[in-house]
gemmi code that builds the backbone of each chain (N, CA, C; Angstrom):
import gemmi

chains = {
    "A": [
        ("MET", (129.786, 17.454, 150.242), (129.630, 18.645, 149.872), (129.859, 20.327, 150.888)),
        ("ALA", (130.275, 20.742, 149.675), (131.079, 22.008, 150.407), (130.093, 23.107, 150.988)),
        ("LEU", (130.036, 23.433, 152.075), (129.171, 24.078, 153.217), (128.846, 25.407, 152.219)),
        ("THR", (127.511, 25.804, 152.188), (127.598, 26.990, 150.771), (126.906, 27.727, 151.730)),
        ("GLN", (126.266, 27.761, 152.841), (125.543, 28.987, 153.375), (125.241, 28.923, 155.001)),
        ("ILE", (125.342, 29.886, 155.922), (125.104, 29.639, 157.400), (125.101, 30.963, 157.501)),
        ("THR", (123.497, 31.148, 157.850), (122.632, 32.409, 158.635), (121.843, 31.911, 160.049)),
        ("GLY", (122.091, 32.876, 160.715), (121.706, 32.565, 161.990), (121.285, 33.704, 162.706)),
        ("SER", (120.174, 34.015, 164.142), (119.854, 34.963, 164.502), (120.759, 34.468, 166.151)),
        ("GLY", (121.180, 36.656, 166.662), (121.020, 36.142, 168.106), (122.944, 36.127, 167.914)),
        ("ILE", (123.301, 36.883, 169.565), (124.862, 36.484, 169.495), (125.036, 35.678, 170.865)),
        ("GLY", (125.548, 34.870, 170.393), (126.040, 33.396, 171.624), (124.765, 32.562, 171.597)),
        ("GLN", (123.961, 32.713, 170.698), (122.658, 31.459, 171.219), (122.125, 31.532, 169.707)),
        ("VAL", (122.980, 31.276, 168.262), (122.678, 31.302, 167.241), (121.566, 30.149, 166.885)),
        ("THR", (120.608, 30.533, 166.562), (118.771, 29.203, 165.853), (119.002, 29.190, 164.678)),
        ("ASN", (118.477, 28.130, 164.650), (117.991, 27.813, 163.130), (119.213, 28.200, 162.137)),
        ("ILE", (120.332, 27.389, 161.908), (121.121, 27.520, 161.181), (121.056, 26.560, 159.776)),
        ("LYS", (120.514, 27.554, 158.819), (120.652, 26.578, 157.088), (122.208, 26.379, 156.800)),
        ("ILE", (121.828, 25.268, 156.460), (122.912, 24.707, 155.722), (122.727, 23.981, 154.662)),
        ("GLY", (123.418, 24.382, 153.604), (123.308, 23.731, 152.057), (121.862, 24.293, 151.633)),
        ("GLY", (120.847, 25.355, 152.196), (119.736, 25.485, 151.404), (119.022, 26.088, 152.802)),
        ("SER", (117.900, 26.371, 152.378), (117.103, 27.626, 152.893), (115.766, 26.689, 153.685)),
        ("GLY", (115.526, 25.475, 152.942), (114.415, 24.772, 153.448), (114.664, 24.293, 155.053)),
        ("SER", (113.149, 23.956, 155.134), (113.758, 23.144, 156.523), (114.347, 21.896, 156.633)),
        ("ALA", (114.486, 20.903, 155.875), (115.753, 20.116, 155.869), (116.950, 20.610, 155.840)),
        ("ASN", (117.227, 21.755, 155.988), (118.384, 22.051, 155.979), (118.248, 23.021, 156.935)),
        ("THR", (118.001, 22.729, 157.973), (117.937, 23.407, 159.464), (118.107, 22.222, 160.385)),
        ("LEU", (119.175, 23.569, 161.082), (119.676, 22.663, 162.356), (119.114, 23.881, 163.347)),
        ("ASP", (118.185, 22.877, 164.033), (117.239, 23.894, 164.841), (117.559, 23.388, 166.260)),
        ("ASP", (118.307, 22.507, 166.679), (118.461, 22.161, 168.000), (119.768, 21.778, 168.347)),
        ("TYR", (120.434, 21.638, 169.274), (121.612, 21.047, 169.835), (121.902, 20.862, 171.716)),
        ("GLU", (121.778, 19.660, 171.855), (121.917, 19.300, 173.135), (122.763, 18.371, 173.837)),
        ("GLU", (123.192, 18.283, 174.739), (124.231, 17.287, 175.598), (123.797, 17.339, 176.760)),
        ("GLY", (123.542, 15.984, 177.132), (123.570, 15.941, 178.984), (123.589, 14.788, 179.321)),
        ("SER", (122.518, 14.351, 180.332), (122.813, 12.775, 180.847), (121.651, 12.412, 181.844)),
        ("TYR", (121.031, 11.475, 181.645), (119.722, 11.197, 182.178), (119.728, 9.952, 183.206)),
        ("GLU", (119.042, 9.761, 184.239), (118.674, 8.329, 184.712), (117.720, 7.701, 184.525)),
        ("PRO", (118.173, 6.483, 183.567), (116.527, 6.004, 182.938), (115.773, 5.043, 184.026)),
        ("VAL", (114.836, 5.351, 183.998), (113.645, 4.857, 184.539), (113.712, 3.181, 183.835)),
        ("ILE", (113.669, 2.246, 184.702), (113.472, 0.711, 183.787), (112.056, 0.403, 184.700)),
        ("THR", (111.455, -0.235, 183.666), (109.930, -0.550, 183.943), (109.792, -2.201, 183.914)),
        ("GLY", (108.692, -2.273, 184.165), (108.099, -3.972, 183.077), (106.997, -3.619, 182.852)),
        ("GLY", (107.249, -3.965, 181.504), (105.499, -3.987, 180.651), (104.814, -3.992, 181.241)),
        ("THR", (104.551, -5.134, 182.395), (103.029, -5.320, 183.053), (103.771, -4.706, 184.451)),
        ("SER", (104.224, -4.637, 185.151), (104.399, -3.888, 186.469), (105.941, -3.817, 187.094)),
        ("GLY", (105.861, -3.408, 187.761), (106.882, -2.644, 188.485), (108.172, -2.223, 188.040)),
        ("SER", (109.812, -2.384, 188.309), (110.271, -1.241, 188.079), (112.501, -2.474, 188.331)),
        ("MET", (113.211, -1.690, 187.812), (114.556, -2.183, 188.670), (115.063, -0.939, 189.357)),
        ("THR", (115.571, -1.370, 189.826), (116.671, -0.144, 190.574), (118.227, -0.496, 190.351)),
        ("THR", (118.588, 0.653, 189.799), (120.073, 0.895, 189.255), (121.086, 1.180, 190.684)),
        ("GLY", (122.489, 0.634, 190.705), (122.854, 1.052, 191.030), (124.634, 1.114, 190.963)),
        ("ASP", (125.495, 0.980, 191.946), (127.285, 0.652, 191.509), (127.392, 2.155, 190.693)),
        ("SER", (127.001, 3.129, 190.984), (127.806, 4.105, 190.367), (127.516, 4.023, 188.733)),
        ("ALA", (126.744, 2.993, 188.151), (126.429, 3.149, 186.610), (125.063, 3.208, 186.874)),
        ("THR", (124.350, 4.764, 187.064), (122.785, 4.632, 186.740), (123.038, 5.556, 185.713)),
        ("TYR", (123.504, 6.278, 184.830), (123.059, 7.312, 184.038), (123.615, 7.007, 182.762)),
        ("LEU", (122.766, 7.428, 181.709), (123.211, 7.400, 180.369), (123.559, 8.495, 179.596)),
        ("LYS", (124.362, 9.023, 178.502), (124.480, 10.071, 178.130), (123.650, 10.541, 176.900)),
        ("TYR", (123.707, 11.659, 176.354), (123.181, 11.785, 175.172), (123.367, 13.223, 174.564)),
        ("THR", (123.304, 13.079, 173.400), (123.653, 14.110, 172.549), (122.619, 14.540, 171.530)),
        ("LYS", (121.915, 15.713, 171.298), (120.944, 15.824, 170.119), (121.405, 16.609, 169.592)),
        ("ILE", (121.130, 16.284, 167.808), (121.617, 17.049, 166.988), (120.638, 17.365, 166.221)),
        ("GLY", (119.782, 18.502, 165.951), (118.301, 18.333, 164.984), (117.247, 17.674, 165.617)),
        ("ASN", (117.111, 16.336, 165.119), (115.834, 15.628, 165.415), (116.729, 14.203, 165.668)),
        ("VAL", (118.111, 14.099, 165.922), (118.949, 12.854, 165.877), (119.645, 13.182, 167.411)),
        ("VAL", (118.894, 11.871, 168.384), (119.152, 11.504, 169.155), (120.143, 10.214, 169.309)),
        ("HIS", (121.254, 10.634, 169.997), (122.018, 9.396, 170.525), (122.455, 8.920, 171.896)),
        ("VAL", (122.434, 7.700, 172.247), (122.491, 7.787, 173.816), (123.394, 6.703, 174.079)),
        ("GLN", (123.899, 6.753, 174.978), (124.925, 5.775, 175.782), (125.450, 5.686, 176.690)),
        ("GLY", (126.212, 4.373, 177.662), (126.394, 4.578, 178.593), (126.071, 2.934, 179.246)),
        ("GLN", (126.651, 2.772, 180.112), (126.552, 1.417, 180.831), (125.567, 1.580, 182.141)),
        ("ILE", (124.810, 0.638, 182.603), (123.773, 0.528, 183.426), (123.755, -0.855, 184.454)),
        ("HIS", (123.910, -0.840, 185.760), (123.784, -1.653, 186.586), (122.801, -1.993, 187.306)),
        ("ILE", (121.880, -3.181, 187.266), (120.866, -3.713, 187.700), (121.082, -4.096, 188.899)),
        ("THR", (120.540, -3.388, 190.286), (120.899, -3.968, 191.600), (119.798, -4.618, 192.023)),
        ("ALA", (118.223, -4.489, 191.761), (117.370, -5.195, 192.298), (116.270, -5.148, 190.955)),
        ("SER", (115.200, -5.313, 191.373), (114.532, -5.835, 190.356), (112.763, -6.384, 190.991)),
        ("THR", (111.558, -5.648, 190.805), (110.796, -5.839, 190.770), (109.436, -6.092, 189.702)),
        ("ALA", (110.064, -6.086, 188.578), (109.874, -6.005, 187.096), (109.292, -7.103, 186.350)),
        ("VAL", (108.050, -6.723, 186.218), (107.194, -7.908, 185.355), (106.906, -7.841, 183.923)),
        ("GLY", (107.463, -8.654, 182.708), (106.815, -8.089, 181.643), (108.301, -7.612, 180.597)),
        ("THR", (107.797, -7.202, 179.971), (108.600, -6.973, 178.729), (109.613, -5.894, 179.266)),
        ("ILE", (110.691, -5.727, 179.264), (111.780, -4.632, 179.728), (112.149, -3.585, 179.391)),
        ("LEU", (111.334, -2.124, 179.356), (111.604, -0.866, 179.176), (112.541, -0.302, 179.544)),
        ("VAL", (113.489, 0.487, 178.954), (114.174, 1.642, 179.306), (113.868, 2.793, 179.052)),
        ("SER", (114.089, 4.007, 179.484), (113.121, 5.240, 179.103), (114.476, 6.152, 178.184)),
        ("LEU", (114.181, 6.833, 177.543), (114.587, 7.732, 176.593), (114.731, 9.000, 177.010)),
        ("PRO", (115.294, 9.687, 176.609), (115.599, 11.223, 177.495), (114.526, 11.991, 176.598)),
        ("PHE", (114.254, 11.823, 175.582), (113.671, 12.268, 174.312), (112.380, 11.278, 173.474)),
        ("ALA", (111.591, 11.702, 173.625), (110.218, 10.658, 172.655), (110.732, 10.072, 171.286)),
        ("SER", (110.462, 9.339, 171.080), (110.649, 8.521, 169.807), (109.739, 9.916, 168.855)),
        ("GLY", (110.188, 9.862, 167.766), (109.117, 10.626, 166.194), (108.263, 9.047, 165.818)),
        ("ASP", (107.577, 9.445, 164.583), (105.981, 8.546, 164.310), (106.601, 9.396, 162.620)),
        ("THR", (107.260, 8.252, 161.934), (107.253, 9.060, 160.108), (106.529, 8.142, 159.574)),
        ("SER", (106.605, 7.972, 158.026), (105.472, 7.643, 157.571), (106.556, 5.839, 157.523)),
        ("GLY", (105.523, 5.012, 157.224), (105.769, 3.451, 157.107), (106.773, 3.511, 158.867)),
        ("LEU", (107.559, 2.310, 158.579), (108.569, 2.077, 160.165), (109.882, 2.843, 160.035)),
        ("ALA", (109.932, 3.979, 158.919), (111.369, 4.700, 159.269), (112.082, 5.365, 160.172)),
        ("GLU", (110.961, 5.453, 161.455), (111.469, 6.258, 162.374), (112.044, 5.137, 163.552)),
        ("ARG", (112.078, 3.549, 163.632), (112.634, 2.653, 164.454), (113.514, 2.605, 164.080)),
        ("SER", (114.397, 2.267, 165.007), (115.997, 2.030, 165.323), (116.641, 0.811, 166.214)),
        ("ALA", (117.298, 0.478, 165.726), (118.266, -0.515, 166.327), (119.321, -0.200, 166.685)),
        ("GLY", (120.180, -0.465, 167.734), (121.509, 0.354, 168.046), (122.419, -1.370, 168.409)),
        ("GLY", (123.026, -0.960, 169.110), (124.289, -1.541, 169.555), (124.192, -1.856, 171.322)),
        ("GLY", (124.397, -3.080, 171.435), (124.668, -3.203, 173.016), (125.152, -4.175, 173.808)),
        ("VAL", (125.330, -4.739, 174.201), (126.094, -5.869, 175.572), (124.772, -5.727, 176.618)),
        ("ILE", (124.464, -7.160, 177.036), (124.049, -7.240, 178.438), (124.954, -8.602, 178.804)),
        ("PHE", (124.909, -8.354, 180.163), (125.765, -9.630, 180.693), (125.943, -9.348, 182.113)),
        ("ASP", (126.258, -10.379, 183.231), (125.469, -10.501, 184.333), (127.208, -10.364, 185.054)),
        ("SER", (127.285, -9.433, 186.129), (128.276, -8.789, 187.245), (128.859, -9.836, 187.424)),
        ("GLY", (129.055, -11.210, 187.294), (129.837, -12.503, 187.841), (129.086, -12.995, 188.709)),
        ("GLY", (127.887, -12.382, 189.211), (127.308, -13.864, 190.587), (126.360, -14.721, 189.981)),
        ("SER", (125.892, -15.217, 190.483), (125.515, -16.966, 190.640), (124.220, -16.795, 189.592)),
        ("GLY", (123.321, -15.579, 188.934), (122.233, -15.572, 188.387), (122.614, -15.798, 187.151)),
        ("GLY", (123.312, -14.763, 186.291), (123.576, -14.724, 184.676), (122.060, -14.300, 183.991)),
        ("VAL", (121.957, -13.545, 182.523), (121.013, -13.473, 181.974), (120.798, -14.745, 180.961)),
        ("THR", (119.923, -14.526, 181.377), (118.866, -16.060, 180.209), (118.507, -15.614, 178.971)),
        ("PHE", (119.431, -15.741, 178.108), (118.701, -14.977, 176.218), (117.322, -17.005, 176.476)),
        ("PRO", (116.556, -16.002, 175.603), (115.345, -17.033, 174.776), (116.169, -17.933, 174.120)),
        ("THR", (115.328, -19.391, 174.017), (115.943, -20.241, 173.277), (116.230, -19.552, 171.839)),
        ("ASN", (117.423, -20.188, 170.918), (117.541, -19.550, 169.601), (117.800, -18.624, 169.219)),
        ("THR", (118.474, -17.517, 170.516), (118.636, -16.319, 170.575), (119.969, -16.474, 169.428)),
        ("VAL", (119.866, -15.057, 168.625), (120.852, -15.678, 167.474), (121.588, -14.566, 167.774)),
        ("ASP", (120.891, -12.630, 168.094), (121.295, -11.553, 167.916), (120.311, -10.954, 169.054)),
        ("CYS", (120.476, -9.580, 169.801), (119.990, -8.837, 170.910), (120.239, -7.830, 170.669)),
        ("CYS", (119.484, -6.540, 171.040), (120.058, -5.076, 170.431), (118.713, -4.725, 171.146)),
        ("PRO", (119.378, -3.182, 171.718), (118.339, -2.379, 172.105), (117.780, -1.525, 170.865)),
        ("TYR", (116.197, -1.582, 170.814), (115.481, -1.291, 169.925), (114.444, -0.170, 170.569)),
        ("VAL", (114.147, 0.748, 169.459), (113.392, 2.051, 169.661), (112.092, 1.774, 168.730)),
        ("THR", (110.920, 1.588, 168.781), (110.006, 1.944, 167.907), (109.182, 3.261, 168.105)),
        ("SER", (108.371, 3.061, 167.236), (107.448, 4.887, 167.103), (106.859, 5.603, 168.439)),
        ("SER", (106.974, 6.796, 167.919), (106.305, 7.604, 169.521), (106.200, 7.027, 170.875)),
        ("THR", (107.489, 6.357, 171.481), (107.352, 6.056, 172.618), (108.558, 6.726, 173.198)),
        ("SER", (108.532, 6.451, 174.485), (109.398, 6.645, 175.752), (110.599, 5.677, 176.201)),
        ("ALA", (110.548, 4.798, 175.574), (111.165, 4.154, 176.184), (111.803, 3.224, 174.937)),
        ("PHE", (113.348, 2.332, 175.135), (113.448, 1.502, 174.116), (113.028, -0.079, 175.295)),
        ("GLN", (113.478, -1.132, 174.501), (113.381, -2.549, 174.600), (114.466, -3.354, 174.174)),
        ("PHE", (114.804, -4.121, 174.840), (115.717, -4.735, 174.041), (115.253, -6.362, 173.230)),
        ("ARG", (115.552, -6.244, 171.836), (114.431, -6.786, 170.836), (115.687, -8.063, 170.669)),
        ("VAL", (115.116, -9.441, 170.810), (115.835, -10.531, 170.449), (115.295, -11.172, 168.934)),
        ("SER", (116.776, -11.273, 168.098), (116.454, -12.560, 166.801), (116.792, -13.516, 167.199)),
        ("LYS", (115.651, -14.429, 166.689), (115.779, -16.220, 166.831), (116.095, -17.051, 165.894)),
        ("SER", (116.611, -17.860, 165.700), (116.777, -18.671, 164.649), (116.058, -19.432, 164.104)),
        ("ASN", (114.881, -19.419, 163.099), (113.934, -20.181, 162.721), (112.600, -19.741, 163.765)),
        ("GLU", (112.636, -18.706, 164.103), (111.780, -18.403, 164.763), (111.209, -16.822, 165.083)),
        ("GLY", (110.169, -16.439, 165.465), (109.887, -15.367, 165.383), (110.742, -14.438, 166.390)),
        ("ALA", (110.515, -12.792, 166.359), (111.388, -12.516, 167.222), (110.698, -12.292, 168.674)),
        ("ALA", (111.650, -11.756, 170.231), (110.770, -11.497, 170.847), (111.239, -10.494, 171.741)),
        ("SER", (110.837, -10.076, 172.792), (111.660, -9.127, 173.805), (112.046, -9.388, 175.200)),
        ("LEU", (112.851, -9.470, 175.646), (113.554, -9.597, 176.487), (112.526, -9.426, 177.780)),
        ("SER", (112.391, -9.899, 178.652), (111.909, -9.558, 179.441), (112.140, -10.080, 181.323)),
        ("ASN", (111.615, -10.019, 182.201), (111.682, -10.158, 183.512), (112.566, -11.657, 183.879)),
        ("THR", (112.002, -12.568, 182.911), (112.531, -13.727, 182.950), (113.809, -13.800, 182.352)),
        ("HIS", (114.266, -13.025, 181.787), (115.772, -12.962, 181.228), (116.921, -12.093, 181.959)),
        ("ILE", (116.554, -11.288, 182.023), (117.189, -10.089, 182.931), (116.710, -10.086, 184.184)),
        ("GLY", (117.505, -9.131, 185.319), (117.225, -8.929, 186.461), (118.136, -8.406, 187.155)),
        ("ALA", (118.117, -8.546, 188.751), (119.032, -8.505, 189.624), (120.373, -8.939, 188.939)),
        ("ASP", (121.558, -8.231, 189.379), (122.835, -8.427, 188.959), (123.142, -8.596, 187.650)),
        ("ASP", (122.443, -7.571, 186.744), (122.666, -7.946, 185.424), (123.007, -5.891, 184.955)),
        ("ARG", (123.939, -6.723, 183.822), (124.426, -5.068, 183.414), (123.803, -5.177, 182.101)),
        ("PHE", (123.447, -3.626, 181.256), (123.869, -3.664, 180.079), (124.317, -2.414, 179.685)),
        ("ALA", (125.083, -2.188, 178.244), (126.004, -1.366, 177.704), (125.066, -1.000, 176.678)),
        ("VAL", (125.239, 0.023, 176.145), (124.146, 0.210, 174.925), (124.584, 1.867, 174.413)),
        ("SER", (124.310, 1.700, 172.912), (124.626, 2.999, 171.894), (123.719, 2.479, 170.328)),
        ("ILE", (122.510, 4.037, 171.177), (121.616, 3.767, 170.506), (121.239, 5.507, 169.674)),
        ("THR", (120.739, 5.184, 168.582), (120.543, 6.568, 167.529), (119.324, 6.312, 167.134)),
        ("TYR", (118.548, 7.400, 167.350), (117.336, 7.453, 167.120), (116.527, 8.809, 166.698)),
        ("GLN", (115.330, 9.029, 166.258), (114.611, 10.315, 165.353), (113.930, 10.654, 166.360)),
        ("THR", (113.885, 12.232, 166.697), (112.617, 12.699, 167.490), (111.669, 12.857, 166.579)),
        ("SER", (110.849, 13.861, 167.185), (109.777, 13.588, 166.241), (109.981, 15.233, 165.747)),
    ],
    "B": [
        ("MET", (134.373, 33.942, 197.991), (133.576, 33.448, 196.848), (132.881, 33.072, 197.011)),
        ("ALA", (131.678, 32.869, 196.661), (130.808, 31.727, 197.362), (129.886, 31.053, 195.892)),
        ("LEU", (130.343, 29.802, 195.894), (129.626, 28.949, 194.804), (128.341, 28.203, 195.570)),
        ("THR", (127.473, 28.419, 194.364), (125.860, 27.897, 195.039), (125.488, 27.011, 193.413)),
        ("GLU", (124.370, 26.143, 193.949), (123.837, 25.205, 192.989), (122.834, 25.032, 192.838)),
        ("GLU", (121.676, 25.486, 191.631), (120.368, 25.230, 192.131), (120.092, 24.533, 191.217)),
        ("THR", (118.924, 23.395, 190.651), (118.611, 22.662, 190.077), (117.142, 23.421, 189.446)),
        ("ILE", (116.779, 23.468, 188.410), (115.765, 23.700, 187.870), (114.793, 22.873, 186.599)),
        ("GLN", (113.899, 23.322, 186.528), (113.363, 22.691, 185.594), (113.236, 23.748, 184.454)),
        ("ASP", (113.984, 23.710, 183.073), (114.088, 25.033, 181.912), (113.448, 24.610, 180.866)),
        ("LYS", (113.067, 23.542, 180.623), (112.161, 23.406, 179.332), (111.090, 22.528, 179.615)),
        ("ILE", (109.988, 22.851, 179.571), (109.053, 21.499, 179.096), (108.141, 21.742, 177.990)),
        ("GLU", (108.780, 20.584, 177.088), (108.071, 20.368, 175.846), (106.736, 19.027, 175.888)),
        ("VAL", (105.800, 20.003, 174.934), (104.626, 18.762, 174.692), (105.089, 18.246, 173.429)),
        ("VAL", (105.607, 16.910, 172.898), (105.728, 16.843, 171.803), (104.655, 15.645, 171.230)),
        ("GLY", (104.437, 15.439, 169.592), (103.717, 14.599, 169.256), (102.472, 14.295, 169.070)),
        ("GLU", (102.159, 13.230, 168.537), (100.910, 12.471, 168.291), (100.287, 12.652, 169.804)),
        ("PHE", (101.149, 11.609, 170.390), (100.673, 11.207, 172.217), (100.761, 11.992, 173.151)),
        ("LYS", (101.147, 13.697, 173.001), (101.555, 14.787, 173.668), (102.310, 14.109, 175.025)),
        ("HIS", (103.751, 13.347, 174.630), (104.715, 12.993, 175.307), (105.116, 14.618, 176.160)),
        ("VAL", (105.196, 14.542, 177.552), (105.562, 16.065, 178.337), (107.600, 15.602, 178.265)),
        ("GLN", (108.467, 16.363, 177.651), (109.456, 16.410, 177.642), (110.059, 17.579, 178.531)),
        ("VAL", (110.647, 17.068, 179.600), (111.252, 17.637, 181.037), (112.957, 17.681, 180.410)),
        ("ARG", (113.282, 18.928, 180.491), (114.790, 19.403, 180.927), (115.121, 19.736, 181.959)),
        ("THR", (115.854, 19.283, 182.856), (116.280, 19.871, 184.603), (117.947, 20.264, 184.049)),
        ("ALA", (118.034, 21.306, 184.439), (119.230, 22.382, 184.284), (120.135, 22.083, 186.046)),
        ("THR", (121.040, 21.819, 186.024), (121.772, 22.168, 187.352), (122.668, 23.215, 187.081)),
        ("VAL", (122.844, 24.039, 187.987), (123.372, 25.775, 187.468), (124.187, 25.595, 188.797)),
        ("ILE", (125.433, 26.150, 188.199), (126.420, 26.423, 189.591), (126.515, 28.268, 188.965)),
        ("LYS", (126.553, 29.128, 190.186), (127.212, 30.338, 190.079), (128.182, 30.194, 191.087)),
        ("ARG", (129.320, 31.319, 190.268), (130.076, 31.697, 191.290), (129.853, 33.631, 191.608)),
        ("ASP", (129.745, 33.510, 192.898), (129.125, 35.063, 193.459), (128.127, 35.275, 192.920)),
        ("GLY", (127.027, 34.491, 192.515), (125.815, 34.905, 191.708), (125.929, 34.885, 190.002)),
        ("THR", (127.039, 34.682, 189.407), (127.275, 34.526, 188.030), (127.326, 33.410, 187.575)),
        ("GLU", (126.794, 32.807, 186.933), (126.770, 31.593, 186.304), (127.584, 31.054, 185.857)),
        ("ILE", (128.574, 29.936, 185.695), (129.754, 29.426, 185.320), (129.982, 28.626, 184.860)),
        ("SER", (128.268, 27.039, 185.035), (128.477, 26.092, 184.651), (126.687, 25.943, 184.407)),
        ("ARG", (126.374, 24.994, 183.682), (124.900, 24.729, 183.342), (124.897, 23.311, 182.608)),
        ("SER", (124.414, 21.949, 183.553), (124.370, 20.785, 182.683), (122.908, 20.414, 182.452)),
        ("PHE", (122.418, 19.329, 181.816), (121.299, 19.020, 181.769), (121.068, 17.646, 181.880)),
        ("SER", (120.313, 17.004, 182.094), (119.042, 15.919, 182.170), (118.121, 15.824, 181.586)),
        ("ARG", (117.576, 14.678, 182.021), (116.174, 14.487, 181.047), (115.399, 13.561, 181.156)),
        ("HIS", (113.668, 13.476, 181.010), (112.921, 12.465, 181.309), (111.604, 13.271, 180.336)),
        ("VAL", (111.463, 11.944, 180.167), (109.934, 12.375, 179.181), (109.011, 11.546, 180.102)),
        ("VAL", (107.328, 12.089, 180.016), (106.535, 11.619, 180.688), (105.541, 11.253, 179.732)),
        ("ALA", (104.926, 9.915, 179.487), (104.337, 9.584, 178.120), (102.637, 9.415, 179.271)),
        ("PRO", (101.786, 9.025, 178.069), (100.597, 9.268, 178.787), (100.205, 8.376, 179.417)),
        ("ASN", (100.760, 7.060, 179.936), (100.354, 6.089, 180.720), (101.134, 6.045, 182.083)),
        ("ILE", (102.006, 7.097, 182.128), (102.274, 7.178, 183.702), (101.240, 6.637, 184.919)),
        ("SER", (101.986, 6.460, 185.839), (100.741, 6.139, 186.856), (100.510, 7.034, 187.566)),
        ("ALA", (99.294, 6.980, 188.485), (99.090, 8.542, 189.463), (100.281, 8.393, 190.451)),
        ("ASP", (100.621, 7.283, 190.714), (101.932, 7.359, 191.846), (103.013, 7.862, 191.308)),
        ("ASP", (103.578, 7.454, 189.812), (104.632, 8.391, 189.551), (104.728, 10.051, 189.060)),
        ("LEU", (103.040, 9.963, 188.835), (102.636, 11.547, 188.559), (102.665, 12.447, 189.636)),
        ("ALA", (102.918, 12.011, 190.553), (102.777, 12.705, 192.306), (103.391, 13.203, 192.152)),
        ("ASN", (105.255, 12.528, 191.607), (106.298, 12.820, 192.244), (106.826, 13.779, 191.398)),
        ("GLU", (106.454, 14.196, 189.898), (106.918, 15.171, 189.188), (106.546, 16.707, 189.837)),
        ("SER", (106.957, 17.457, 188.969), (106.685, 18.691, 189.753), (105.372, 19.531, 189.636)),
        ("THR", (105.076, 20.709, 190.341), (103.692, 20.514, 189.890), (103.488, 21.318, 188.726)),
        ("GLU", (104.389, 21.839, 188.119), (104.209, 22.497, 186.979), (103.852, 21.087, 185.742)),
        ("VAL", (104.694, 20.490, 185.745), (104.756, 18.957, 184.855), (103.396, 18.459, 185.370)),
        ("GLN", (102.640, 18.587, 186.562), (101.473, 17.705, 186.832), (100.361, 18.099, 186.051)),
        ("ALA", (100.464, 19.819, 185.893), (99.210, 20.422, 185.499), (99.128, 20.466, 183.689)),
        ("ILE", (100.466, 20.292, 183.400), (100.409, 20.281, 182.091), (100.093, 19.098, 181.511)),
        ("CYS", (100.646, 17.552, 182.293), (100.336, 16.391, 182.162), (98.547, 16.194, 182.233)),
        ("ASN", (98.248, 16.896, 183.210), (96.353, 16.791, 183.663), (95.883, 17.167, 182.430)),
        ("ALA", (96.564, 18.226, 181.698), (95.672, 18.905, 180.388), (96.015, 18.601, 179.349)),
        ("VAL", (97.110, 17.978, 179.522), (97.078, 17.145, 177.665), (97.146, 15.736, 177.342)),
        ("HIS", (97.270, 15.110, 178.917), (96.864, 13.570, 178.675), (95.416, 13.278, 178.992)),
        ("THR", (94.224, 13.613, 178.187), (92.809, 13.859, 178.255), (92.808, 12.193, 178.105)),
        ("GLU", (91.627, 11.396, 178.551), (91.537, 9.737, 178.462), (91.071, 9.475, 177.161)),
        ("ALA", (91.073, 10.013, 176.149), (91.260, 9.711, 174.852), (92.710, 9.839, 174.439)),
        ("ILE", (93.090, 10.631, 174.895), (94.756, 10.312, 174.428), (95.401, 9.220, 175.256)),
        ("LYS", (95.299, 9.181, 176.257), (95.497, 7.778, 177.015), (95.105, 6.491, 176.283)),
        ("THR", (93.463, 6.571, 175.966), (93.121, 5.391, 175.281), (94.114, 5.224, 174.002)),
        ("ALA", (94.040, 6.434, 173.239), (94.121, 6.310, 171.956), (96.344, 5.642, 172.485)),
        ("TYR", (97.143, 5.848, 173.090), (98.452, 5.733, 173.077), (98.429, 4.401, 173.757)),
        ("ALA", (97.575, 3.847, 174.891), (97.467, 2.167, 174.922), (97.256, 1.755, 173.801)),
        ("THR", (96.469, 2.282, 173.084), (96.063, 1.160, 171.813), (97.325, 1.681, 170.903)),
        ("HIS", (97.967, 2.572, 170.578), (99.199, 2.801, 170.134), (100.106, 1.349, 170.510)),
        ("LEU", (100.147, 1.450, 171.549), (101.543, 0.721, 172.403), (100.934, -0.765, 171.968)),
        ("GLU", (99.734, -1.066, 171.934), (99.456, -2.844, 171.869), (99.757, -2.818, 170.117)),
        ("ASN", (99.051, -2.263, 169.390), (99.472, -2.275, 168.123), (100.674, -2.227, 167.527)),
        ("GLN", (101.639, -1.407, 168.135), (102.713, -1.475, 167.996), (103.692, -2.779, 167.194)),
        ("GLU", (103.843, -3.289, 165.889), (104.319, -4.503, 165.056), (105.785, -4.216, 165.325)),
        ("VAL", (106.185, -5.213, 165.766), (107.294, -5.340, 166.002), (107.682, -6.469, 165.557)),
    ],
}
model = gemmi.Model(1)
for chain_id, residues in chains.items():
    chain = gemmi.Chain(chain_id)
    for i, (resn, *xyz) in enumerate(residues, 1):
        res = gemmi.Residue()
        res.name, res.seqid = resn, gemmi.SeqId(i, " ")
        for name, pos in zip(("N", "CA", "C"), xyz):
            atom = gemmi.Atom()
            atom.name, atom.element = name, gemmi.Element(name[0])
            atom.pos, atom.b_iso = gemmi.Position(*pos), 0.0
            res.add_atom(atom)
        chain.add_residue(res)
    model.add_chain(chain)
structure = gemmi.Structure()
structure.add_model(model)
structure.setup_entities()
């Protein structure tokens, strides 16, 4: 589609750019890029420590869409329960489940003795963002079984993950 | 020529039904008092933050959280998390 209209205010800091129309759905009202150190916690208690200079994720926010990517190394853990990895912005809550998002990722061991233990019958695993939350979890699809989320019994110290997630804010 | 670095929380927002508090931290590099670089990091304070973790937040963030994370919001958020259909 051809770019039909750009308007804004200010010099150097243009806000509320209208593209292709004048409504709120045509407004680009925010852009930001940065990095953050995710806090990894257990849904029941405890947390995970990161290290090896792999402690940050990068983010870019364009309008109400946030993209997060990077690799994290877990060096120690006291987490118990579902593993929750903090997000740079809270996720939105739209009608139905449209705000939900599943990204791409890989979880692997550093080569030590432990290794990642996926639930039985796992066929897929991805980072998963639910509504109105400040953290993502790792959701597992299982063959002929209900889905599950990774917990401290599956990943822990010396494990690593790389993720690429795009989700909506409110 | 003097280079300085300062870290400030330059944006604190309360968003959504459950009053998530979004905190942006800016690292500002200045040369002889003139800003030459600004980079951002982020974190979100949810209503279910523990008292210990909240104590590690800045006094400004603590004050905001204490104001908006009422018992009603905390209860509603806990129910929301429990009822997440995944």
